[in-house]
N, C-alpha and C positions, 0 to 999 in steps of 0.2 A: 467490063466495069469500063470508062472511059478515061482518061486521067483530067479530061476539062471538065470532067463531070466531077469529078473527085475533089479539083481545085476550088470548085465552085459552090461545092460542100464545106471546104474548109473556110475560105473567106465569107461565105454565109454565117457560120458560128462564131468568126472570130472578128466580124462588125456587130453582129445580130441586130444585122437588119438585110432586106432582100435587094432593095437599092444600094443602101453603102457597098454590099458583098460587088455588084453588078459594076457601078463603077468602078470599083477598087479591080477587076480582071477585063475589064474594058469590054462588055457585052451589055446589049437591053435589059432592062430585069422580066420581062417576058422572055427572053432567051434563059436566063437563068433561071425561072422559076419551072422554064422545060427540063433543065439539066438535071433542078431535082429532082423532078417527078419523074424521068429515067433512072435513078438510082431506086427510088421509092416503088416502082414497080419492079424493077430486077430483083430486089431482094425482098419485096412482098412486105414491107414492111415501114411506119412513117419516122422520119427521118428528124424532118423539123415541124417543130409547133408553131400555128402563128398567131398572132393577137395582132391589135391595132398600137401596141407599140416594140413590134418588130419581133423577131425568132430566135426559139431558143431549140438545141438540140435533146431530141429525146432520147435513152438511156441506149441504143440501138444506133443513136445519132453520133454519139460522142463514140462509141467503140469504133464504128466506120472514120471520126473527123482526127481518132490517133493515129490509127493505122496509116491513115491516108496522109497525116502528118508526116510518119515516119517512109512510107513508100518514096512519097516526092523527096524526102533528104537521101534517101538510097541511091533514086537515081542520079540527081544532080555530083552526088560521088563519084557514081559511076561516071557519068559526062568529064568532070576534071579527070579522072584517073586512064579513061581512055584516051583524051586531050594529050596527057603527060606523055604516057608512056611513048604518044606517038611522036614526040620530043616539042608539043608545044606546051609549055612551064606557064599556064596560067590557070585560072580557077579560086577560089577562096579554101583559107587555112583556117579554122577557130582553135584557138587555144584558151584553154581553161588553166589558171595561173593564181595559186594563192599572191599573197603582197608582196614575198620575200621575196619571191621568182621574181614579178614584175618589177620591182625595186632593184634587183642586182644582175637575173639571168638574161630577162627576154631583152631590155634595152641592145646589150651584145649581140645578142641571138639575131632581131631583128634589123639592128646595122648591117650585120655580114651576108643574111638570107638574103634580105632586102634589095642588097645590091647585084646579087646573084638572080636573084629571081624578081625582076623590077613589075612583071604581069600579074604574081599572085597579091591578093589580096589578102591580108592579115586580119584576123580580128580576134584581141583579147578580152576576156572574159572574166574578171576577177573573181574568184573562188578564196574563202575562209579558210572553209575543212575539208578537205582532201578524200578522207576515210568515205566521205556520201560517192559513189561513183556514178549516179544516177544520168549524167549528164555525156558522161563517155559513153555510157552502155545506149544510150540513146540514141548516140549518133548526136550529139548536139556538139560537141567537140570532135576534135579529129586527135587532141594531143592535152592530157591532162599533167599538171603539172605543180607537184609540190613532195609537201613529204610523203616519202612509201605507207600506204596503211600496211598493218601486220595482216596473215592469214588474206593474202590473197588467193583468190580461185585460179588453181592449177591450168594453166593453158588458154585464162581467158583474154589475159593480155601481155602485150610486149613491154618488157620493164626495161627502164634504162636508169639505174643511181647516177647521180651525178655528182652530188657533193654533200658533205656533212654540214648539220648545221645543230647548234647548240640554244636550245630553247630555258631561256633565264624566268627566273622568277623576281617579278617586278609588283612594287607595291606603290599608292603614290609619293609625292614625293612628301617629308616628314612624318610621313606614319610612323609609329613607334615598332612596328614590324618590321622593320629593313634592319630592325638589332639581330633576328634571328638567325639563328647558328642551323638549327636541324629541323629538319623538316614536322619532326614531333610535333613542335611548338606553334607550324600552321596547319597541324592536321584539324584542331576544331573551326578556324575561321572562316566566311566564306571567300569563296572562288570564284571565278568569270570563270566560265565553259563554255570554249565555241563547239558549235553545234545545233541540231536540231533540239538534241535533251541530254540530261545529265549521265547518262547511261554509256557515257563512250567521251573520249578524249583528252585532250592532253595532260590535265591535270589529273584524273585517274591513273592514266597509264604510270606518270611519273610515281605517284603514290605507290601505287601497286609493283612495279619494280624494285621496290622495297619493303616490300612485305606488310606496307599500312593499309588502312582502311582508306578510298577516296575521300575527302574533303567535303565539306557539304555545299552545294550552288547556291550561290547567292543572284546569280545573273546570268543567262543564256545569251550569247550574243553571235552574231553571223557576218561583222566588220570589223578593220582593223580600226576604223572611228568606236566605234564604240567600245571595245577596247580598251583601247587608251581612254576614252573621255569616262566610264565608268571604274575605274583602275584611280586616275588622276585624282576624280572628284569624293571617292567614299572608301569603304574603309574594305573593300574586297583586294586579292592577293591573284593573279595571272602568270600566267606564263608567256612570253614574246621572246621570236627571233632575235639575240643575239645582235646582227645586223640593225635591227629595229629600234631595241631597245638602247643602243649608242648611237642614234641619231641626235643629232642636236635641236628639234625640235620635239622629240622625244622626253628628252636628257631633263627638258624643261617642266616634264609633267611628273615622271616616274620615279622609283632607284631602283636598282638591281639587287635582289636578296640573295649575298652567297651563303648557301648554308652546304654542311661538310657532307652531304652526298653530291652535291655539285649540281649542274643542268641537266635537262634530258636531251639526250644526245639523238638526232633523229637523223634522217638522211632525205636532202633535195633530189626527187629521180624525177624521171616523164613515166607518161602511162600511152599508151596506145592498143587499141581493139586489136585482137588478134585471130579473128573469126575469116579474115579475110586478108589477102595482099595489102599491104600500105599502100596508098598510094606514093609514088614517086616524092612528090612533096613532101610528103610526113617525115621521108627517110632522111631526106636531105634538112630540114630543119631537126630534127634527132641530133644530127653531125652538126649543124652549127651552135646547137646547146652544149654539147661535147663540148665544143672549141671554146665557147664563154665560159662554163664550168672551169675548164682547166686554165685558162686566162685570170679569171677571180682568183682561184684559190694560187695559182701561181704567185698571181701581186699579193695575196695575205698570208705568205709564207715569206715573202721579202718585208 
């Protein structure tokens, strides 16, 4: 099975047309069609359904497409790793990070890492909810940076704790709930959950840690702007990192609710896949993250 043929399939599925796919990979349309037919003959199945409006992957085509994407990504990682092991610090490093890490840790780490390894291209992908590790497992990012999830599978990831963070309870400016003194007073009001479902999330964790049933989900969001907007404009309660809640912009729209139980204490950390030797660039970036966290926590103590 030729890599060029697999790339032709990937381009066809993503472009939705053979003409667009041929243009994307720089071959003629007849040449691309020949590549797809070679794959179909080799596998004795139909991979693409052709119509006057374009092409659509069959179930078999989607299976091969997803595996081809993963294989191409792993080959790119291998090329980077081989070059870096040979002393050429080039390639791409993808970081998935929560907004707090983007705001606090990433700038300093990028500054020092970029100065030491200017030929490595860094790509930052903002992720709000770190309990979902799909991107890391698929190899779409090299490092996931955010609050460390509980009950991580043993041996699956390299785990680097970096710094503590307090998740503060926040409500919209002027919301009467700002006077609440205990979690019980906030148990029956709608909360904003961060993630795909209300079956998990920091609000649930906060209440369960104190032996209380989780509050109802008033909304589900997966962005900092969505979280801030819903809390600021409605009657929902939510959790926000102390550093973001204390930001001058956020303080114009939300207020911190200080309950007797205190905030939810989490640990910001970095995760990397442990199923193979880490790329040198990953190891170096982890070291720069530790330096950035030390610099930040030291400044906070002062």
